[in-house]
DRENPA-3360 file (N, C-alpha, C; in nm, 2 decimals, always signed):
BEGIN
1 = MKRIYLIA = +11.85/+18.77/+11.31/+11.94/+18.73/+11.39/+12.02/+18.85/+11.46 ~ +12.06/+18.94/+11.36/+12.14/+19.05/+11.40/+12.07/+19.13/+11.47 ~ +11.96/+19.16/+11.44/+11.86/+19.25/+11.51/+11.81/+19.23/+11.63 ~ +11.80/+19.09/+11.66/+11.75/+19.02/+11.79/+11.89/+19.06/+11.89 ~ +12.00/+19.02/+11.84/+12.15/+19.01/+11.92/+12.15/+19.18/+11.96 ~ +12.09/+19.27/+11.87/+12.13/+19.41/+11.87/+12.03/+19.45/+12.01 ~ +11.90/+19.39/+11.96/+11.80/+19.45/+12.08/+11.84/+19.41/+12.22 ~ +11.89/+19.29/+12.21/+11.94/+19.22/+12.35/+12.05/+19.29/+12.43;
9 = LLLLTVSV = +12.15/+19.35/+12.31/+12.26/+19.42/+12.37/+12.22/+19.53/+12.42 ~ +12.10/+19.60/+12.35/+12.07/+19.74/+12.36/+11.97/+19.71/+12.53 ~ +11.93/+19.63/+12.54/+11.81/+19.60/+12.66/+11.92/+19.58/+12.78 ~ +12.05/+19.52/+12.74/+12.13/+19.49/+12.85/+12.20/+19.61/+12.89 ~ +12.24/+19.69/+12.79/+12.30/+19.82/+12.83/+12.22/+19.91/+12.92 ~ +12.08/+19.93/+12.88/+11.99/+19.97/+12.94/+11.98/+19.93/+13.11 ~ +11.95/+19.84/+13.13/+11.95/+19.78/+13.25/+12.08/+19.76/+13.34 ~ +12.17/+19.77/+13.27/+12.29/+19.77/+13.37/+12.32/+19.93/+13.40;
17 = SGCITSGN = +12.29/+20.03/+13.32/+12.29/+20.15/+13.34/+12.19/+20.23/+13.46 ~ +12.09/+20.14/+13.41/+11.98/+20.17/+13.53/+12.02/+20.12/+13.67 ~ +12.10/+20.01/+13.70/+12.13/+19.98/+13.82/+12.24/+20.05/+13.88 ~ +12.33/+20.11/+13.80/+12.45/+20.19/+13.83/+12.38/+20.33/+13.90 ~ +12.27/+20.37/+13.79/+12.21/+20.50/+13.84/+12.12/+20.48/+13.95 ~ +12.06/+20.38/+13.95/+11.98/+20.36/+14.10/+12.07/+20.35/+14.24 ~ +12.17/+20.31/+14.20/+12.29/+20.27/+14.32/+12.32/+20.43/+14.33 ~ +12.37/+20.50/+14.27/+12.41/+20.64/+14.31/+12.28/+20.72/+14.36;
25 = SSINQLTP = +12.15/+20.69/+14.29/+12.05/+20.75/+14.34/+12.01/+20.75/+14.50 ~ +12.02/+20.58/+14.50/+12.00/+20.54/+14.66/+12.12/+20.63/+14.77 ~ +12.26/+20.62/+14.70/+12.33/+20.71/+14.79/+12.30/+20.84/+14.78 ~ +12.27/+20.91/+14.70/+12.21/+21.06/+14.69/+12.11/+21.07/+14.78 ~ +12.02/+20.96/+14.81/+11.91/+20.98/+14.87/+11.95/+20.98/+15.04 ~ +12.04/+20.87/+15.04/+12.08/+20.90/+15.19/+12.21/+20.99/+15.26 ~ +12.25/+21.03/+15.15/+12.36/+21.15/+15.20/+12.32/+21.25/+15.28 ~ +12.19/+21.31/+15.25/+12.14/+21.42/+15.32/+12.11/+21.38/+15.49;
33 = QINDHIKK = +12.06/+21.26/+15.48/+12.02/+21.19/+15.64/+12.16/+21.15/+15.70 ~ +12.25/+21.11/+15.63/+12.36/+21.05/+15.70/+12.44/+21.20/+15.73 ~ +12.46/+21.31/+15.66/+12.53/+21.45/+15.71/+12.40/+21.50/+15.83 ~ +12.29/+21.48/+15.81/+12.22/+21.53/+15.95/+12.26/+21.50/+16.08 ~ +12.26/+21.35/+16.06/+12.32/+21.26/+16.17/+12.42/+21.29/+16.22 ~ +12.53/+21.33/+16.13/+12.66/+21.33/+16.18/+12.69/+21.47/+16.28 ~ +12.60/+21.56/+16.19/+12.60/+21.71/+16.24/+12.52/+21.72/+16.38 ~ +12.43/+21.65/+16.40/+12.37/+21.64/+16.53/+12.45/+21.56/+16.63;
41 = GDAYFNES = +12.50/+21.44/+16.60/+12.62/+21.39/+16.67/+12.72/+21.46/+16.74 ~ +12.79/+21.54/+16.62/+12.89/+21.64/+16.67/+12.84/+21.72/+16.76 ~ +12.74/+21.76/+16.74/+12.68/+21.89/+16.86/+12.66/+21.82/+16.98 ~ +12.61/+21.70/+16.96/+12.58/+21.67/+17.11/+12.71/+21.60/+17.18 ~ +12.81/+21.57/+17.08/+12.92/+21.52/+17.17/+13.00/+21.63/+17.21 ~ +13.01/+21.75/+17.12/+13.06/+21.87/+17.20/+12.99/+21.93/+17.32 ~ +12.87/+21.92/+17.32/+12.78/+21.95/+17.42/+12.82/+21.86/+17.56 ~ +12.84/+21.72/+17.54/+12.85/+21.64/+17.65/+12.99/+21.68/+17.69;
49 = ALAANSFK = +13.10/+21.69/+17.62/+13.23/+21.73/+17.67/+13.22/+21.87/+17.75 ~ +13.14/+21.98/+17.71/+13.15/+22.07/+17.79/+13.09/+22.08/+17.92 ~ +12.99/+21.99/+17.91/+12.91/+21.96/+18.06/+13.00/+21.87/+18.14 ~ +13.05/+21.78/+18.06/+13.15/+21.69/+18.16/+13.27/+21.80/+18.22 ~ +13.34/+21.87/+18.13/+13.43/+21.98/+18.20/+13.40/+22.06/+18.29 ~ +13.23/+22.11/+18.31/+13.18/+22.18/+18.40/+13.12/+22.08/+18.52 ~ +13.16/+21.97/+18.51/+13.12/+21.84/+18.61/+12.94/+21.82/+18.63 ~ +12.90/+21.89/+18.51/+12.77/+21.85/+18.51/+12.74/+21.70/+18.46;
57 = LDEALSKC = +12.78/+21.60/+18.51/+12.76/+21.47/+18.47/+12.66/+21.41/+18.43 ~ +12.53/+21.46/+18.50/+12.39/+21.37/+18.43/+12.37/+21.45/+18.30 ~ +12.40/+21.58/+18.28/+12.38/+21.63/+18.14/+12.46/+21.58/+18.06 ~ +12.59/+21.57/+18.08/+12.72/+21.51/+18.00/+12.67/+21.37/+17.95 ~ +12.60/+21.29/+18.05/+12.57/+21.15/+18.02/+12.46/+21.14/+17.92 ~ +12.35/+21.24/+17.95/+12.24/+21.24/+17.86/+12.28/+21.29/+17.69 ~ +12.38/+21.39/+17.70/+12.43/+21.42/+17.58/+12.51/+21.34/+17.50 ~ +12.59/+21.25/+17.59/+12.66/+21.16/+17.51/+12.59/+21.07/+17.44;
65 = ELAESEYS = +12.47/+21.03/+17.54/+12.39/+20.91/+17.49/+12.32/+20.97/+17.33 ~ +12.29/+21.08/+17.34/+12.23/+21.11/+17.23/+12.33/+21.14/+17.11 ~ +12.46/+21.18/+17.13/+12.58/+21.15/+17.02/+12.61/+21.01/+16.96 ~ +12.57/+20.92/+17.07/+12.61/+20.77/+17.04/+12.50/+20.75/+16.96 ~ +12.36/+20.76/+16.96/+12.27/+20.74/+16.88/+12.25/+20.77/+16.76 ~ +12.31/+20.94/+16.74/+12.30/+20.98/+16.59/+12.41/+20.93/+16.52 ~ +12.55/+20.90/+16.59/+12.64/+20.84/+16.51/+12.61/+20.69/+16.46 ~ +12.58/+20.61/+16.56/+12.49/+20.48/+16.52/+12.42/+20.50/+16.38;
73 = SARSLASE = +12.32/+20.61/+16.40/+12.21/+20.64/+16.28/+12.29/+20.64/+16.17 ~ +12.39/+20.73/+16.17/+12.49/+20.78/+16.05/+12.56/+20.64/+15.99 ~ +12.63/+20.58/+16.08/+12.66/+20.46/+16.06/+12.60/+20.35/+15.99 ~ +12.50/+20.33/+16.04/+12.37/+20.21/+15.96/+12.40/+20.28/+15.83 ~ +12.33/+20.41/+15.82/+12.31/+20.45/+15.67/+12.42/+20.45/+15.59 ~ +12.54/+20.49/+15.65/+12.67/+20.47/+15.58/+12.69/+20.33/+15.53 ~ +12.65/+20.26/+15.59/+12.68/+20.08/+15.57/+12.60/+20.06/+15.46 ~ +12.45/+20.10/+15.46/+12.39/+20.08/+15.34/+12.43/+20.14/+15.21;
81 = ALGHAKDA = +12.47/+20.28/+15.22/+12.53/+20.32/+15.11/+12.65/+20.29/+15.04 ~ +12.73/+20.21/+15.14/+12.84/+20.14/+15.10/+12.79/+20.04/+15.01 ~ +12.69/+19.96/+15.05/+12.64/+19.86/+14.98/+12.61/+19.88/+14.86 ~ +12.54/+19.98/+14.83/+12.47/+20.05/+14.72/+12.62/+20.09/+14.63 ~ +12.70/+20.15/+14.69/+12.84/+20.22/+14.62/+12.91/+20.08/+14.52 ~ +12.91/+19.97/+14.63/+12.96/+19.83/+14.58/+12.92/+19.78/+14.47 ~ +12.76/+19.78/+14.50/+12.70/+19.74/+14.36/+12.71/+19.82/+14.23 ~ +12.74/+19.95/+14.26/+12.76/+20.01/+14.14/+12.89/+20.03/+14.10;
89 = GDPIVVNY = +12.98/+19.96/+14.19/+13.11/+19.93/+14.12/+13.20/+20.09/+14.11 ~ +13.19/+20.17/+14.14/+13.27/+20.27/+14.13/+13.38/+20.28/+14.24 ~ +13.50/+20.25/+14.21/+13.60/+20.23/+14.34/+13.62/+20.37/+14.39 ~ +13.63/+20.48/+14.35/+13.61/+20.60/+14.38/+13.52/+20.63/+14.53 ~ +13.42/+20.62/+14.46/+13.29/+20.61/+14.57/+13.29/+20.50/+14.68 ~ +13.32/+20.39/+14.65/+13.35/+20.30/+14.75/+13.45/+20.34/+14.85 ~ +13.56/+20.41/+14.80/+13.66/+20.45/+14.89/+13.59/+20.57/+14.97 ~ +13.56/+20.66/+14.91/+13.52/+20.73/+15.01/+13.40/+20.71/+15.10;
97 = IELLVSEL = +13.32/+20.62/+15.06/+13.22/+20.56/+15.15/+13.28/+20.49/+15.27 ~ +13.39/+20.40/+15.23/+13.47/+20.33/+15.35/+13.55/+20.43/+15.43 ~ +13.58/+20.55/+15.41/+13.65/+20.64/+15.50/+13.52/+20.68/+15.60 ~ +13.43/+20.72/+15.50/+13.29/+20.78/+15.60/+13.28/+20.67/+15.71 ~ +13.25/+20.55/+15.67/+13.26/+20.43/+15.81/+13.33/+20.45/+15.89 ~ +13.47/+20.45/+15.86/+13.56/+20.46/+15.92/+13.57/+20.59/+16.03 ~ +13.53/+20.67/+16.00/+13.51/+20.81/+16.06/+13.39/+20.78/+16.18 ~ +13.30/+20.74/+16.13/+13.21/+20.71/+16.22/+13.22/+20.62/+16.31;
105 = EAKLNATY = +13.31/+20.50/+16.29/+13.36/+20.42/+16.39/+13.44/+20.50/+16.47 ~ +13.51/+20.59/+16.42/+13.60/+20.63/+16.51/+13.55/+20.75/+16.59 ~ +13.40/+20.80/+16.57/+13.33/+20.89/+16.65/+13.25/+20.80/+16.75 ~ +13.21/+20.71/+16.69/+13.16/+20.61/+16.83/+13.26/+20.56/+16.93 ~ +13.38/+20.54/+16.90/+13.46/+20.50/+17.00/+13.50/+20.60/+17.08 ~ +13.48/+20.73/+17.01/+13.55/+20.86/+17.09/+13.43/+20.87/+17.20 ~ +13.31/+20.84/+17.16/+13.18/+20.85/+17.23/+13.17/+20.76/+17.35 ~ +13.20/+20.63/+17.31/+13.23/+20.54/+17.44/+13.32/+20.58/+17.52;
113 = QLKNAIQM = +13.43/+20.63/+17.50/+13.54/+20.68/+17.58/+13.50/+20.79/+17.67 ~ +13.42/+20.88/+17.63/+13.35/+20.99/+17.65/+13.26/+20.94/+17.78 ~ +13.18/+20.84/+17.75/+13.09/+20.79/+17.83/+13.14/+20.73/+17.94 ~ +13.27/+20.65/+17.92/+13.32/+20.58/+18.04/+13.39/+20.69/+18.15 ~ +13.43/+20.80/+18.05/+13.51/+20.89/+18.13/+13.40/+20.96/+18.22 ~ +13.29/+21.00/+18.17/+13.17/+21.04/+18.28/+13.12/+20.96/+18.36 ~ +13.15/+20.82/+18.35/+13.09/+20.73/+18.45/+13.24/+20.74/+18.54 ~ +13.34/+20.72/+18.50/+13.45/+20.74/+18.63/+13.45/+20.85/+18.69;
121 = FTLNDTES = +13.42/+21.00/+18.62/+13.43/+21.10/+18.71/+13.28/+21.10/+18.83 ~ +13.18/+21.01/+18.80/+13.07/+21.00/+18.90/+13.12/+20.91/+19.00 ~ +13.21/+20.82/+18.97/+13.27/+20.75/+19.07/+13.38/+20.81/+19.15 ~ +13.43/+20.95/+19.12/+13.53/+21.00/+19.16/+13.66/+20.96/+19.14 ~ +13.65/+20.88/+19.02/+13.77/+20.84/+18.96/+13.82/+20.91/+18.87 ~ +13.92/+21.04/+18.91/+13.96/+21.09/+18.79/+14.05/+21.07/+18.72 ~ +14.13/+20.96/+18.78/+14.27/+20.93/+18.71/+14.19/+20.83/+18.56 ~ +14.13/+20.74/+18.59/+14.06/+20.67/+18.50/+13.95/+20.73/+18.42;
129 = GNSNIELA = +13.90/+20.86/+18.47/+13.81/+20.94/+18.37/+13.92/+21.02/+18.27 ~ +14.05/+21.06/+18.32/+14.12/+21.14/+18.25/+14.19/+21.05/+18.13 ~ +14.20/+20.94/+18.18/+14.25/+20.82/+18.07/+14.13/+20.80/+17.95 ~ +14.02/+20.79/+18.01/+13.93/+20.77/+17.88/+13.91/+20.91/+17.81 ~ +13.91/+21.01/+17.88/+13.92/+21.14/+17.78/+14.05/+21.14/+17.70 ~ +14.14/+21.13/+17.73/+14.26/+21.08/+17.63/+14.26/+21.00/+17.51 ~ +14.17/+20.91/+17.55/+14.15/+20.80/+17.43/+14.03/+20.87/+17.32 ~ +13.95/+20.93/+17.40/+13.81/+20.99/+17.30/+13.89/+21.09/+17.24;
137 = NGYMLSAK = +13.97/+21.16/+17.29/+14.07/+21.31/+17.19/+14.11/+21.21/+17.07 ~ +14.20/+21.10/+17.09/+14.27/+21.04/+17.03/+14.16/+21.00/+16.90 ~ +14.07/+20.92/+16.94/+13.97/+20.88/+16.83/+13.90/+20.98/+16.75 ~ +13.90/+21.10/+16.81/+13.83/+21.20/+16.75/+13.94/+21.26/+16.66 ~ +14.06/+21.25/+16.70/+14.15/+21.30/+16.60/+14.18/+21.20/+16.47 ~ +14.15/+21.06/+16.50/+14.13/+20.97/+16.40/+14.04/+21.01/+16.30 ~ +13.92/+21.03/+16.38/+13.79/+21.06/+16.26/+13.82/+21.19/+16.20 ~ +13.89/+21.28/+16.23/+13.91/+21.40/+16.13/+14.00/+21.39/+16.05;
145 = EFERKRQE = +14.11/+21.28/+16.09/+14.19/+21.24/+15.96/+14.13/+21.15/+15.84 ~ +14.02/+21.08/+15.89/+13.96/+21.00/+15.79/+13.84/+21.11/+15.72 ~ +13.81/+21.24/+15.80/+13.72/+21.31/+15.71/+13.84/+21.42/+15.61 ~ +13.97/+21.42/+15.64/+14.05/+21.47/+15.58/+14.07/+21.40/+15.44 ~ +14.09/+21.27/+15.49/+14.09/+21.20/+15.34/+13.99/+21.17/+15.25 ~ +13.86/+21.19/+15.30/+13.74/+21.20/+15.23/+13.73/+21.33/+15.13 ~ +13.76/+21.43/+15.20/+13.78/+21.58/+15.11/+13.90/+21.56/+15.02 ~ +14.00/+21.51/+15.03/+14.07/+21.49/+14.94/+14.03/+21.42/+14.83;
153 = IVNKNPER = +13.94/+21.32/+14.84/+13.88/+21.24/+14.72/+13.79/+21.34/+14.66 ~ +13.72/+21.41/+14.73/+13.62/+21.51/+14.67/+13.70/+21.59/+14.58 ~ +13.81/+21.68/+14.66/+13.90/+21.75/+14.55/+13.93/+21.71/+14.45 ~ +14.00/+21.56/+14.45/+14.05/+21.49/+14.32/+13.95/+21.48/+14.23 ~ +13.81/+21.44/+14.25/+13.73/+21.39/+14.21/+13.57/+21.48/+14.17 ~ +13.58/+21.61/+14.15/+13.47/+21.69/+14.17/+13.35/+21.66/+14.09 ~ +13.40/+21.59/+13.98/+13.30/+21.53/+13.91/+13.18/+21.44/+13.97 ~ +13.22/+21.37/+14.02/+13.15/+21.24/+14.11/+13.10/+21.31/+14.25;
161 = FS = +13.12/+21.44/+14.28/+13.06/+21.45/+14.43/+13.00/+21.61/+14.40 ~ +12.90/+21.60/+14.33/+12.83/+21.74/+14.29/+12.74/+21.75/+14.39;
% end
């Protein structure tokens, strides 16, 4: 009887550790894709802002839509990673990914505001366009704050983020 109990306990331990490992493995597989989408989104957002400042509004709108697509893809993958993190049950990783999702939401909001600004500039409504630009800047500042908090978690827990 003890032998059966010991085998059952061993199997349970192996299966639980497998779930945790598979959750981390899934997150590790998603991470490069998420980072790639963020990097591309940031580049497109910056290109859009520069084009808008030069009143190249068609180019600005096109780049803004590309940024929106990249940030949306990153958010979708980050939400998937968050599910894996919650399944694995590591509160530090969960917190990190929650901050990542919040950062991406802020970047998407900034992108929506930039898009609205470009549309307002197209209609020669400079006042509304400038208001949207201010909102976009505010959202990007929030995104930077979420990014700073994520980096703080990494600095405090380097063993979890190798």
